C-alpha positions in Angstrom: -26.1 -21.8 12.6 -22.4 -21.2 14.7 -21.8 -17.7 16.3 -18.3 -15.6 16.7 -17.2 -12.8 18.2 -15.2 -11.6 14.7 -15.4 -12.8 11.0 -12.3 -12.3 8.9 -12.5 -12.1 5.3 -9.3 -13.0 4.0 -6.2 -14.2 6.2 -2.9 -13.0 4.5 -0.8 -10.4 6.8 -3.5 -7.9 8.2 -6.1 -10.8 8.3 -3.8 -13.4 10.0 -2.6 -10.7 12.2 -5.8 -9.2 13.5 -7.4 -12.7 13.9 -4.7 -14.1 16.1 -4.4 -11.2 18.3 -8.3 -11.3 18.8 -7.9 -14.9 19.8 -5.5 -13.9 21.8 -8.0 -12.1 23.7 -10.3 -14.7 24.0 -12.4 -14.3 21.6 -14.0 -16.1 18.9 -12.8 -15.9 15.3 -13.9 -17.4 12.2 -11.1 -16.5 9.4 -12.0 -17.3 5.9 -9.4 -17.5 3.0 -11.0 -17.6 -0.6 -7.6 -20.0 -1.4 -6.7 -23.2 -0.4 -3.8 -23.9 1.7 -1.4 -25.0 -1.4 -2.4 -21.6 -3.0 -2.2 -19.2 -0.6 -0.4 -15.8 -1.2 1.2 -17.7 -4.5 1.3 -13.8 -6.5 5.1 -13.4 -5.3 7.5 -16.0 -4.7 9.7 -13.1 -2.3 8.8 -9.7 -0.2 10.7 -7.6 1.9 8.8 -6.6 5.6 10.7 -4.1 7.7 11.9 -5.3 11.0 11.5 -2.4 13.0 7.7 -2.4 12.0 8.0 -6.2 12.4 8.9 -6.6 15.9 6.9 -3.6 17.0 3.6 -5.5 15.9 4.9 -8.9 17.1 5.3 -10.4 13.6 7.4 -13.5 13.6 10.7 -13.3 12.3 12.4 -15.6 10.4 15.9 -16.6 10.5 18.3 -18.3 8.2 17.2 -21.7 8.0 13.8 -21.2 8.4 11.4 -22.4 5.0 10.3 -18.8 5.1 13.8 -17.2 5.2 14.9 -15.5 2.3 17.7 -12.7 2.9 18.5 -9.9 5.4 19.7 -6.3 4.0 20.0 -2.7 5.4 18.4 0.2 3.7 19.3 1.4 0.7 19.3 4.7 -2.0 17.3 7.1 -3.6 18.7 7.8 -7.3 17.9 10.6 -9.5 16.4 9.4 -12.8 19.6 9.1 -14.7 20.7 7.6 -11.9 22.7 10.7 -9.9 22.5 12.3 -6.4 22.1 9.0 -4.1 19.7 9.7 -1.3 20.6 6.9 1.8 18.2 5.9 3.7 19.0 3.1 6.7 16.1 0.2 7.7 17.0 -3.1 8.1 14.4 -5.6 5.9 13.9 -8.8 5.7 13.5 -10.9 2.7 10.7 -13.3 2.9 9.1 -16.6 0.7 5.6 -15.1 1.1 3.4 -18.1 0.8 5.5 -20.4 3.4 5.0 -17.3 5.8 1.7 -16.3 5.3 1.2 -19.9 6.1 3.3 -19.4 9.2 0.8 -16.5 10.3 -2.0 -18.6 9.3 -0.9 -21.4 12.0 -0.2 -18.7 14.6 -3.5 -17.4 14.5 -4.9 -21.2 14.5 -2.7 -21.8 17.2 -4.0 -18.6 19.3 -7.5 -20.4 18.8 -8.9 -18.6 15.3 -10.8 -20.8 13.6 -9.5 -20.7 9.8 -11.4 -22.3 6.6 -9.5 -22.5 3.4 -11.2 -22.3 -0.2 -14.0 -20.2 1.7 -15.5 -17.2 -0.2 -17.1 -14.2 1.2 -21.0 -14.2 -0.8 -22.8 -11.9 1.2 -23.8 -10.3 4.6 -26.2 -11.8 7.4 -29.0 -9.1 7.9 -31.2 -8.9 11.0 -35.0 -7.7 10.6 -33.8 -4.0 11.0 -31.1 -4.7 7.9 -28.2 -4.4 10.5 -24.9 -6.6 10.0 -25.2 -9.6 12.3 -22.6 -11.9 10.0 -21.9 -13.2 6.7 -22.3 -15.9 3.9 -19.2 -17.7 2.7 -19.2 -20.3 -0.1 -17.3 -23.6 -0.3 -16.6 -26.6 -2.1 -19.9 -28.0 -0.2 -22.2 -25.3 -0.9 -23.4 -21.6 0.8 -22.9 -21.3 4.6 -23.7 -18.9 7.1 -22.5 -17.7 10.7 -23.4 -14.7 13.2 -20.8 -12.3 14.5 -20.9 -9.4 16.2 -18.3 -7.3 13.7 -17.3 -8.6 9.9 -14.0 -7.4 9.2 -12.7 -7.2 5.5 -9.0 -7.8 4.7 -9.5 -9.1 1.3 -7.5 -7.0 -0.2 -7.9 -5.1 -3.6 -11.2 -7.0 -4.1 -12.9 -5.6 -1.0 -15.6 -8.4 -1.5 -17.1 -7.0 1.7 -16.5 -3.5 1.7 -18.1 -3.7 -1.7 -20.9 -5.5 -0.7 -22.4 -2.5 1.8 -25.1 -0.6 0.8 -25.0 2.4 -0.3 -25.7 5.5 1.4 -23.3 4.8 4.3 -20.1 6.4 5.6 -17.9 3.5 4.8 -17.5 3.8 1.0 -18.2 0.9 -1.1 -16.2 2.0 -4.0 -14.3 -0.2 -6.5 -10.2 0.1 -6.4 -10.0 0.5 -10.3 -7.2 0.4 -12.7 -6.4 4.3 -12.1 -6.2 3.5 -8.2 -3.5 0.8 -8.3 -0.3 0.5 -9.0 0.5 -2.8 -11.5 3.9 -3.9 -10.1 6.0 -6.5 -12.4 9.2 -8.3 -10.5 11.8 -9.6 -12.5 14.1 -12.0 -11.0 17.8 -11.4 -12.6 20.9 -13.0 -12.6 23.9 -11.2 -13.4 27.2 -11.8 -14.9 30.3 -13.2 -13.5 31.9 -10.7 -11.1 28.7 -8.5 -10.6 28.8 -7.2 -7.3 27.1 -8.5 -5.0 23.2 -7.1 -4.3 22.9 -5.9 -0.7 20.3 -3.3 -0.5 17.7 -1.7 -2.7 18.6 1.1 -5.1 15.0 3.2 -5.8 14.6 5.4 -9.4 11.2 7.0 -8.4 11.0 8.9 -11.7 10.0 5.4 -13.3 8.9 4.0 -9.9 11.6 0.9 -10.4 13.9 -0.5 -7.6 16.6 -3.0 -7.4 16.7 -5.0 -4.7 18.5 -8.6 -3.3 17.1 -11.8 -3.8 17.6 -15.2 -2.3 20.3 -16.2 -5.3 23.9 -14.5 -4.5 24.5 -14.0 -8.0 20.9 -12.1 -8.6 18.7 -9.1 -7.8 15.1 -8.1 -7.9 14.1 -5.7 -10.1 10.6 -4.0 -9.9 8.8 -1.2 -11.3 5.2 -0.1 -10.3 2.4 1.9 -12.6 -1.0 3.2 -12.8 -3.4 1.9 -15.7 -1.6 -1.1 -16.6 1.1 -4.0 -16.6 1.7 -2.5 -20.4 2.8 0.7 -18.8 4.4 -0.2 -15.8 6.9 -2.1 -18.9 7.5 1.3 -20.8 8.4 2.9 -17.5 10.7 0.3 -17.5 11.9 0.5 -20.5 12.8 4.5 -20.1 14.5 3.4 -17.3 16.7 1.0 -18.7 17.1 3.8 -21.7 18.3 6.7 -19.1 19.8 4.5 -16.2 23.3 2.6 -16.7 22.9 -0.8 -16.1 24.4 -4.3 -15.9 23.2 -7.0 -18.5 21.4 -9.4 -16.5 19.5 -12.7 -17.2 16.1 -13.1 -16.3 15.1 -16.0 -14.3 11.6 -15.6 -13.8 8.7 -12.9 -14.0 5.9 -12.2 -11.2 3.2 -9.5 -11.5 1.0 -8.4 -9.3 -1.1 -5.4 -8.1 -1.3 -2.7 -4.9 -3.5 -0.1 -3.6 -2.6 3.3 -4.8 -5.3 5.9 -3.7 -7.0 7.7 -0.6 -8.5 5.2 2.0 -12.1 5.5 2.7 -13.0 8.3 5.0 -14.6 6.2 7.8 -13.3 2.4 7.9 -16.8 1.3 9.8 -20.3 0.6 9.7 -22.6 -0.7 11.8 -21.1 -4.6 12.5 -18.3 -3.5 9.9 -14.7 -2.7 9.5 -12.4 -2.5 6.4 -8.5 -3.2 6.7 -5.5 -3.8 5.2 -5.8 -3.4 1.4 -9.5 -3.7 1.0 -9.3 0.1 3.1 -6.3 1.2 0.6 -3.6 1.5 3.5 -0.5 1.4 1.5 2.7 3.9 2.2 2.3 6.8 -0.2 5.9 6.5 -1.2 5.9 2.8 -2.4 2.3 1.1 -2.1 4.0 -1.2 0.3 0.8 -2.1 2.9 1.6 -5.1 5.1 3.4 -3.2 8.2 1.9 0.1 7.6 -2.0 -1.8 7.8 -1.2 -2.7 11.3 -1.5 0.7 12.5 -4.7 0.7 11.9 -5.3 -2.9 13.0 -3.8 -2.6 16.4 -5.9 0.6 17.3 -9.0 -1.6 15.6 -8.0 -4.8 18.5 -8.0 -2.5 21.2 -11.5 -0.8 20.3 -13.2 -3.7 19.2 -11.9 -5.9 21.9 -13.2 -3.2 24.7 -16.7 -2.9 22.8 -17.3 -6.6 22.9 -16.2 -6.9 26.7 -19.2 -4.7 27.1 -21.5 -6.4 24.9 -24.1 -5.0 22.8 -24.6 -4.5 19.3 -21.5 -3.0 17.8 -22.8 0.3 16.2 -20.7 2.7 13.7 -20.5 5.3 16.8 -18.9 2.5 19.1 -16.6 1.6 16.2 -16.0 5.5 14.9 -12.7 6.3 17.3 -10.7 3.4 15.0 -10.9 6.1 12.3 -10.2 9.2 14.8 -7.0 7.5 16.3 -5.8 6.0 13.0 -5.6 9.5 11.6 -3.8 10.6 14.4 -1.2 7.8 14.3 -0.5 7.8 10.5 -3.2 8.7 8.2 -3.3 12.6 8.3 0.9 12.1 7.5 0.1 9.7 5.0 -2.7 12.3 3.1 0.3 15.0 3.1 2.6 12.7 1.6 0.1 11.6 -1.4 -0.5 14.8 -2.0 2.9 15.9 -2.2 3.9 13.3 -4.1 1.0 13.2 -6.7 2.1 17.1 -7.7 5.9 16.3 -7.4 5.1 13.0 -10.3 4.5 16.0 -12.5 8.2 16.4 -13.7 10.5 15.2 -16.1 13.8 13.6 -16.2 15.8 16.4 -16.5 13.5 18.7 -13.9 14.1 15.5 -11.8 17.9 15.8 -11.8 17.5 18.9 -10.9 15.3 18.7 -7.9 17.3 15.6 -6.8 20.6 17.7 -7.3 19.4 21.0 -5.4 17.2 18.5 -2.4 13.9 20.0 -3.5 11.6 17.8 -2.1 13.8 14.7 -2.4 16.2 15.9 0.0 17.6 13.5 2.5 15.3 15.0 5.3 12.6 14.2 3.4 13.2 10.9 1.9 13.8 9.8 5.4 10.4 10.5 6.4 8.7 8.5 3.4 7.5 5.4 5.3 6.1 7.7 8.3 4.6 10.8 6.2 6.7 14.1 4.8 7.2 16.7 7.2 7.5 20.0 5.8 9.0 23.2 7.7 8.4 26.6 7.0 11.9 27.4 6.1 12.1 24.2 3.9 9.4 25.3 2.0 10.7 29.0 1.3 13.8 27.2 0.6 11.9 25.6 -2.2 10.5 28.3 -3.8 13.6 29.7 -4.1 15.6 27.3 -6.1 12.3 27.0 -8.0 12.3 30.6 -9.2 16.0 30.0 -9.9 15.2 26.5 -11.7 13.1 28.9 -13.8 15.3 31.4 -15.2 18.0 29.0 -15.8 15.6 26.6 -17.9 16.1 23.7 -15.9 12.3 24.3 -15.1 8.9 24.3 -16.3 6.8 27.3 -14.9 4.0 24.7 -15.3 5.5 22.7 -13.1 6.7 25.3 -10.5 2.9 25.9 -10.4 1.7 22.5 -9.5 5.0 21.8 -6.9 3.4 25.2 -5.3 -0.1 23.5 -5.0 1.1 20.3 -4.2 2.5 22.1 -1.0 -0.3 24.0 -0.7 -2.5 20.7 -1.2 -0.6 19.0 1.5 -0.7 21.6 4.1 -4.2 21.4 3.7 -5.1 18.0 3.4 -3.5 17.3 6.8 -4.6 20.1 8.2 -8.3 19.1 7.2 -7.3 15.3 8.7 -6.6 16.8 12.1 -10.0 18.2 12.0 -11.6 14.8 11.5 -14.9 14.6 14.1 -15.1 12.7 17.2 -17.9 11.1 16.3 -20.3 10.3 13.3 -22.2 14.2 14.0 -20.8 16.6 11.8 -18.7 14.2 9.2 -21.1 15.1 6.3 -19.8 19.0 6.5 -16.2 17.5 6.4 -16.4 15.0 3.9 -17.9 17.5 1.8 -14.4 19.6 2.7 -12.5 16.8 1.7 -13.9 15.6 -1.6 -13.4 19.4 -2.3 -9.7 19.1 -1.6 -9.3 15.5 -2.8 -10.5 17.0 -6.4 -8.0 19.2 -6.4 -5.2 16.8 -5.7 -6.0 14.5 -8.1 -4.9 11.1 -9.0 -1.1 10.0 -8.9 -2.6 8.2 -12.3 -3.3 11.9 -13.7 0.8 12.3 -14.2 0.9 9.4 -16.5 2.7 10.5 -19.7 1.2 10.8 -22.9 3.7 10.3 -25.2 4.6 7.0 -22.8 0.8 6.1 -23.4 0.7 6.3 -27.2 3.9 4.5 -27.3 2.2 2.0 -25.4 -0.6 1.6 -27.7 1.9 1.6 -30.6 3.6 -1.5 -29.3 0.6 -3.6 -28.6 -0.6 -2.9 -32.2 2.6 -4.2 -33.1 4.4 -1.4 -34.1 6.9 -0.7 -32.4 9.1 -4.0 -31.6 11.2 -4.4 -28.3 14.9 -4.7 -28.1 16.8 -7.7 -26.1 18.1 -4.3 -23.7 15.1 -4.1 -22.7 14.3 -6.9 -21.1 
């Protein structure tokens, strides 16, 4: 049986980066990818990553002429429910061919010294006589295999195949990422008529979770939508967008579908001989569900902690890995928790309220929107101003009283969850008490899926039953 320092389950963005970095440091790395090489990362043709974060983490940046390069653009705008009151954002973004780019990352890891096996599916942990994780089992076309390692990293994405296989009752949770805990994403590759202005940046409509972006066809673009519950609900939200926002006619070239996690991460990423990373750890940005680069803030910390522990020798216990939790929360986790709490409350808006919020810079202000990718920070003065404008909205009939209650509760929950995460214990001692408080607070915060519109759900069900047709303008 072969022995490694690290076994990585999944070789997409996070797994490839982590494997490459650990191999560069001289550790023996085994990467297991369930897909064959020709089928790796085929869910989307094109995906975007922020250039600044690619540079920060040493991701290779494709350039014009590379087979994985598609385009580059700078920033965009957030718009209200009816397409008004733009709030600009500035961030250079690289558009890439996902399959080819992931293969580039795979090859970089192999060049650094990692071993990569395609067509290898995780089938269980290898345990020692004391029940400790000491490796992984995996299935290939020629049967089941076992390999030993000091640590197993789950980078398998939404299926979370290794984390889900952890025993009950330990600090790293083995929950399933359910349909309520993810966004179902539909991407339309569209072509606009002659004379249409070239799409050169992103436009986002948070009310529907719809966005427009460039693609490599200069006369085309991408129209994406993401929603909880399923693809059918996402399509209903896209129809709401098409009904309420003026948009040029277009021809659909192709449609792609995928999923991304949208829920709080596990409270602890680590266990004895184990770590959860990337989508398997729900490390996505609360404002848009993107996780390619946001997950690397945790991965960078993990490389440092695990490298030092491996050099010291001995078994990698939960205690020795625990600082990954604490350091990640300080760098990004507490801000993301606060943002998710705030946005979950704000998502209760109807279209008219969304217009009022955008017009008056309530939550959707330039200051807050510019911090969406890093986590939102609300000053006391901004909170006081929000209360004043909400009161005015009630008086003028622009805002429901129930919405005000929810938004004020969201502000309170956001502040409290950030404060609680700041108190995350330095060691596993005291974690049970902290977890109890966190569970109570997240129960109050609820889920983004709680905001799904009952009327839209009813319309979705009627459409599925054939009681409602689809107009050509809705495509």
